[in-house]
N, C-alpha and C positions, 0 to 999 in steps of 0.2 A: 229725776235721773241724775242731774248734775250734783245734787247734794249727796246721793248715795255713792257716786263715784268718788266724790271728794272725801267722804268718810272712810271709804275703803283705802284710799291712798294715804290718809292720815294714820290709819291703824297700821298699815304696812311700814310707814316711816317710823312709827314708834317702835315696832318690833326689831328693826335693824339699827336702832340707835340714832335715827335722824333727829328726833326732838332734842336729845342731849347734845348732839354735835352742833346744832344750830343755836341753841340758847347759850352755848359757851363761845360762840364765834364772835369775831370782830364786828361782823355785820349787825348782829343783835345788840352788841354793846353800844353801838352808835345810834340805837333806836329806842324810843320810849313807847311802850304800850299804854294807852289811856283807855281804861275800861269805863263803860257807860252803863249806869243803872237808872231806873226811874223809881219804882215802888217795890217794897217787900210786903207781901200780903199780910193783912191783919185777919182776914177771913178767907173768902173765896175769890178775891180779885184776880188771881192768876188764872182762874177758870174763865172769868169774863174776858180778860184781855191778857193773854200769855206773852204778848210783846211788851206790854207796859209793866207788868208785875211778875215777880217770881216768888215762890214760897220761901219761907225762912230757912227751911232745912236745905234747900238747894243753894241758897246764898252761903250758908255755913260751909257746905261742901266746897264751894269755890274758894273761900278763905283758907280752908284747910289745905287744899291743893296748892295754893300759892305759897303757904308757909312750908309745906312738906318738900316742895321742889326748890326751895331756896331763893325765891325771887326777892328782889329789893323793892319794897313798896315805899315810895317817896311822897312827901307832901307835894302838891302840884307846883307851888311857887319854887321850891328847891329843885324839883325835877326839871323844870323848864330852864332855870339858870344853868344847871349842869349840862342839859342837852345842848344848848347853844354855845356853851364854853367847851364842848367836847370832852366833858369830864364825868359822864354817866358811869355809875358802877355797873357791873355785869347784871344782866337780867332785870332791868329797871322797868317799873310800871307804876301807874297811878290809878286810884279809884275815884270816879266822879258819880254824883247823883244829881239828876236834873229835877227841878221843880221844888224840892224840899218838903215832900209829903210828911205828915205826922208819923207815918209808919217808919220813917228813918229813925226818929227819936225812940220809937217804941220797940222796934225789932232790929234794925241794922246797927244802930249805935252800940247797943250792948254787945253785939257780936264783934264789932270792930274793936271795942275795948278788950274783949276776951282774947283776941288774936294780936292785939297791939298793932293794928293796921290803920294808917291814916287815910283820910278821904276828904274830898271836896264836895260841898253841896252848892249847886247853883240854884239860888233861891229866887222864885218869882214872888213878889212881896204883897200884892194886893190882898190875896186870900190869907196871908198871914195876919193882916190887919182885920179883915172881914172874916170872922171866925165861923164860917159855914162851909159846906161841901162845895167843891168846884163845880159850877153849873153844867158846863158841857160834858164833863166826864160823868157826873152823877146822873145826868139825863140818860146817857148810854147804859150805865150800870143798872138803873131802875128797869129799863126796858128788858135788859138781859135777865134780871131777877124774875121778871114776869113773863118769860118767853113761852110759857104754856097757856097764856091768856090772850084775850082779845081786848083791844083798847078802843073805847068809844071816843073818837076825837072830838065829837060835838060837845061832849061833857066838859072838855077843856076849852071850848070855844075857839078851836083852831081850824077845824075842817068838819065837813058833814059826812063822815064815813067811819066805818068800823074796820079795824085792822087786826088780823091775826099776827102774833108776834113770834111765831115759831122759827121763821127764817132770818138768818143774820142780816142779809141784804135789806130785808124789809125793816128791821130794827134800825139799821143805819140810816135809811131814808127817813123814817119817822123822827129819829133823833135830830137829823138835819132840819126837818120841817119845824120842829119845836124850837130849835135854836134860832132859825130864821124868823119865826114869829116873834120871839123875844127881841131880836135885833130891830125888826121893822117897826115894832111898837115902842121902841125906846125904853125897854124895861130897865129899871135900876137893879142893883144887886139884891135889894130886898124883894122887888117884884119877881125876880128870877127864882129866888129861894122859895117864895110863896107858890110859884108855878111848880117847882119840884115837889113841894108838899102835896099839891093837888094831884099831880101826876102819880105820885106814890099811892095816894088814897084810892085813885081809880084803879090802880094795878094790884091793890091788896098787899102792898109792901109797907112795913112799919118804918117810915122815914125817920121818926124821932129816935128809934133804936140805932139806926145807921149814924145819925148825927152824934148820939151819945158815944158810939164806938170810935168816932173821928175817922170814919171811912171817907177816903178821898178829900181829906182836909189837909191844909198846909200847916207846917209847924208854927206855933205861936211865938211871940217875942220871948215869953218866959222859957219855952223849950230851946229856943236858939241861944239864949243867954246861958243855959245850963250845959251846953256842949263844950267840952274841953278844947280850947283853941290849939293845944298842942297836938290834938288828934284830928280835929275837923276845921277846915277852912270854909267860910261861908262867902260865896262869890256871886257874881252878877248874872241874872237871867231875865232882866227887864221887870218892870213893875206889874204890867198887865199881860205878860207872856205874848208880846207882839213886837214886830219890828217895822214901824211905819216907814214909808219911803220919803217922808218929809224929814229933813235934817233936824229941825227944831223939835219936832215931836219925838223923833228917834232918840235924840240926846236927852230929852226930858225923861223918857223911860229909864235911861241909865242913871240919871241923877236921882230920881225918885227912889229907884231901887237901891242905889248906894247909900242914900241918906237913911233909908229905913234899916238897912243892914247894920250901919254904924250905930244907930239908936238901939236896935234890938239886941245886938251882941255886946254893946257897951265897950266896944274896942275902938281905939283911935286909928288902927290900921285901915288904910283906904283900900277897898276892894278894887282889884286891878285885873281880874280874870273874868272872862265872859263866855257864856254858852248861848248859841243862837236858838231862840225858841222854835220848836218844831223843825229844827234843822234848816230854816230858811236863811239863805245867805245871798249877798249881792256885793259886787266890787265897790259899790258906792258906800257901803257901811264901813269899810276899813279906815279911811281918813276920818270919818265921824267918830269912830271908836278911839282912834289915837288922840284926837282933840280933847277927849274927856278922860285921858289917862289910862286907857285900857291897854294892857300889855299882851294879852293872849285871848284867842277865841277858839272854842272847840266846836266842831261840826258833827254831823251824823255820817260823814264820809268814812267808810271803813278803811283801816290801815294803821301802821305804826308811824309815829312821828319821827322825823329826822331833822338835822340842821338845815336841810334844803327846803323845809316847809316854811311857808309864811306863818309867823307866829299867831296871826289873827285868823288862820284857816287850818287849824290842826285836826288831823283825823282821829277817830276813836273807834273802838269796837263795842257795839251794843250787845250786851249779854242778855239772854232771854230764855224762856222755858224750853224752846225748841233747840237750844244749843246743847249738844251732847258733851260728855266729859272729854271725849276724844277731840272734838272741835275746839273746846275751851282750851285744852292743853296745847293744841296746835296754834292757837292765837298767842298763848303765853310765850311759846318758843319763837313765834314769828313765822312758822312754816305755813300756817293757814292763810296768812296775808299774801303769799305768793301764788295762791291757787285761784282759778277763775271763779267769779261770783256773778250771780244774776244782778242786773241793775235794779236798784230800788225803785218801786213805782210811787212811793210816797216819801216825803223828806224825813218823816219821823212817825213813830207810833203815837205820838201826842199831837198829831196834826190837827186834831179837833180843838186844841188850844185851851187857854185859861183866860180868854178874853172876857171883859165885863163891860 
């Protein structure tokens, strides 16, 4: 009901020139829209998780709308400097991608080149080194691929029961059970990948074909080095997609992440921008981040950034399959940010994480 009313209001505002008036206003000029994406589908990933993935044609429609409506897309570093100096150009925005999936290099990057639009990739680095699918996400994806089947848990040596996979909630529970089993048994990355292979075999899914297509894999060092630094900034997202509440462990995640990015991109520029994995934030993180030279941090809190915002707690707008063109344009103009929203029940669609 709330979403329907919001869309009706946005369409009415467009018809009476509300979008154009607001995007040309002083209020909008003093604010930066930071768009958030995760993955661009290589195959059917957007059908599996439409909050995490969008299809390539929809992403291209977004880029075309940005260009056609005259928005100024800035590199993140430059945009934040201008935001806090009070020198943003009209209709400013940034594009960010969390995690650094291979599909960024395969699908998103060519489209960014086509439209000459810069972006920032927040890279989580472990799975860039370990060249296999992300365990948590692939576990969920395999169960979805086999949603018309029954899984014999005993054959995986996890539990003594058979489970029909037709219902989403059941699949979520089984995915959590499998991840918990791997955690409790201290599985290494190789052990987890072997478990994925056995799970796929039980489900009748060709795991090696998914591996060959690089489904749910992170960009390799070679792919990162091939990105044009004038178009793509590679920034911090922790090494293992986690934010420990222990200061030493937290800062180690940042340092490992930064060292890998510097090595992989072959650039001497020190990564200084950070995105909270799964949108998990805490006030204790802010001084820890400052101590290791982090200048900004982006969250999953929806909104446009202003000079009043703490630089380490910046809002973004998460674009996904369920966002209509009216709502997307409403966020570009800033009007949608002024409308009531349901409170998120989860910090991020990637709350399953990329832990190892």
